N, C-alpha and C positions, 0 to 999 in steps of 0.2 A: 453412567448415570444411576442414581439411587433415588428414584421417585416414589413418593408415598401419596396415595390418593384416598385411602380409607379413613373415615372419621370414627370408626368403631374402636373402642378400647377393650383390649383382651387381657385377661389375667393369664400370664404365662408362667406361673409358679406351679411346681409339681414336687411333692415330697419325694417321689421316686428319682428326682434329678439330683438329690443331695449327694455330694461326694463323700466317700467313707469317713475321712477325717473331720469333715464339717458335720456330718450326721452324728458322730460320736460326741462332738463338742455341744451340739444342740441338745442331745439326749442328757448329757451330764449337767448342762446348765438348767434344763427343766427339772431334772431330778432334785438338784440342790434347791432350786427355787420353790418347788412344790413342798419340799420338806420345811422350808423356811416360812412360806406363806400359807400353807395348808389349803383349806376349803375356800379361802378368800379368792383364789384364782378361778376365774370363770372361763377364760380363753387365753391361749397363747398362739400368736401368729409370728411366723418368720417372714420377713420382707427383704427384698433386695436381691443382690446377685447370687447369694447362696441358694435361695429358693428357686431361682431361674436356671440353675445349673451353670452359672457364669462366674463362679467364685475364682478369684485369682490370688493364689498365695502371695503374701507380702504386699498386696494392694487392697484386697477386699477385707471387710470385717463382717461380723454377724450383727444383724439388727432385728430385735424381737420386740413385739408389743405384748404386754401383759395386761389383760383386762381383768379387773377385780371387782368385788362387790362394793368395796369402799377403797379410798386411796390408801396406798401403803408405800413403804420406802423402796428405793431401788436396791436390788441385790447386787453385791460386788462379785465379779467373776474373774477368774484367772484363766490363762490359756490364750486362745485366739481372741483378738479384740472383740468385745461384745458390748453393744449398746442396748440397754433395756429401756423402753418407753412404758412407764406404768401409768395406766389411766383407769379410773372407775368407769363402770358402764354409763353412769350418769354423765360424767365428763365427756366420754367418747361421743355421745349423741347430743352434745351441746353445740351451739353455734361456733364456739371458740375452736372446736376440734374437727371442723368439716374437712380440713386437709388430711388429718389422720384417718378419717373414715374413707376418704378417697384412696389413700395409700393402701389400706387394708383391703378395700374392694378391688382395686386394680392390680395390686402387687403383693398380696398376702397369702401365705400358705398356712392353713390351720394345722397346728401341731398338737394341740391339747384342748379339751373342753368343748363347749358348744360353739356352733357356727353363728357368728353375729349376722344379723339381717340388715343389709344396707339397701337403700333405695337409689338405684342408678339415676333416676330422674332428677335427683337433687344436684348431680354433678354436671358441670359445664362440658360441652363437647370440646375437642381440641381447638385451640384458638386463644384469643386474648383473655377471655374470662377464666379459662383453665390456667393460663400462664399466671394471672394475677393471684389465683388461689394458691398456686404452688410456690410462687417466688416472692410473695409479700414478706418482707423481713430479711431478704437476702442481703441487702445493703448493710443493714445493722449487723448481721452475722459477719460479713466481711470486714467491717470497720473494727469490730471487737477482735477478730483474728489478726488484723493488721497491728493493733496495739501489742498483742502478745508477741508477734514476730519481731517487731521493732525492739522489744525488750530482751530478745535472745542475744546471748553473748557466747560466741564460739560453740554453737550447738553441735552435738555429735551427729553422726550420720543417721541414726535411727530417729532422733528427734526432728531433724530437718526433713526426713522422709515423711514422717507423720504430718507435719505442718504442710508440706507440699501437697499431700493427698487431700487434706481438708480444703485447701485453696482450690485445687483442681476440681473437686466435686462441686463446690459452690459455683464456680465459674461455669463448669460444664452444664449444670442444671439451669443456670440463669440464661446462658446464651441459647441453650435448647429452647427455653421459653420464648425468647425473642424470635427464634426461627419458627417455632410453632405458631406464633402470632402472624407471621408472614406466609407460612405454608402449613396450614393446619394438619397436624399428625401427632399422635402420642404413643410413646412406648417407654416403659420403665427401664429397658435395656440400655446400658451405657454404650454398648457397641452401636446400637441403632440411633441413639441420640447423637453420637459423633457423626455418623453417616448423614443424618438429616441436617445437622449444622453445616457440614461441608457442601451438601446439596444447595442449601439456602444461601450460604455465604462462601462461595468457592475461593475467594481471595483473602479470607481472614487467616492471617498467620498465627494469631493468638491461640486459636483452637488447636493448632498443630503442637504448640508448646504444652498446652494443657493435656493433649492426648499423650504426648511423650512422657510427661510426668506420671500420668495415670497408669501407663503400662510399664513403669519401672525406671524411667529416665531420672537421672540425678540432676539436681539444680543447686547452685551456690546460693548462700544466704542473700547476697546483694541482688542476685537475679530474681529470687523469689520476692523480695521487697518490691522490685520494679514491676513484676507481674501482678502483684496485689494492687499496686497503685493504678496500673493500666486497667485492670479489671474493674476497680471502683469507679474510675473515670467513665468507663463505658456504661456501667450500671446507672450512675447518676445522670447520664445523658439520655438514656433510653427509657428509664422507668417512668419519669413524668409524662412522656409521650403516651405510654401504654395506659397510664392513669386517665388521661384525657379520653382515649378510646373507650376505656371501661365506663367512664361516666356517660359518654354518649350512648353506649349500648344500654345501660341501665335506664337512661332517660327515655329511651324509645320502647322499652318493654311495656 
């Protein structure tokens, strides 16, 4: 049994946990970025598995938030897969980017510059409201990904692996949100998300397929297409129900 009872959200990122090859990539990325952007960069945060010491070669990538004085372009990086989210300070603290603030507050390790001040009281506790904050837009992301996958013709192993990982991450985060709505608990850790999903939905075979893909399992193109379709069907079935619950909660506040 893997039971969770705490509603506290803890940031489990530590710069000291960075693996050597990951740390070198982060340092090199920041060095090039700072040279390119100069004093416009106010803060750089590393989020995700690398900052939690859970980086898996061939599965994980680097995700960094770059907070600037004004909006600037995304810096292109070679080496380990790197995703840079570039936001001005004004954008970061707008209503549109509440999700990004939550990610930085709950799962961000400051790598450069000033520490951004977040108000924990603005973020929902684990449950339906936090699920809606994090998962709104997931269906649209999966639908866009489905179109890309349907257009693939005889993709090589690397391409298929990258698409499989994108699908696995979206599905894992979404199903974790559904599980969180039923059994309130939050962690940014993929390992703990999977464990919590299994605790909430012990007979769900789909999460087993997603878990196998995430940890290196290979999948054929046709199987990936079917997994995406099944995932979308589940999202379209459950999301409206959570919207109803969200509306009821807001109406009673």
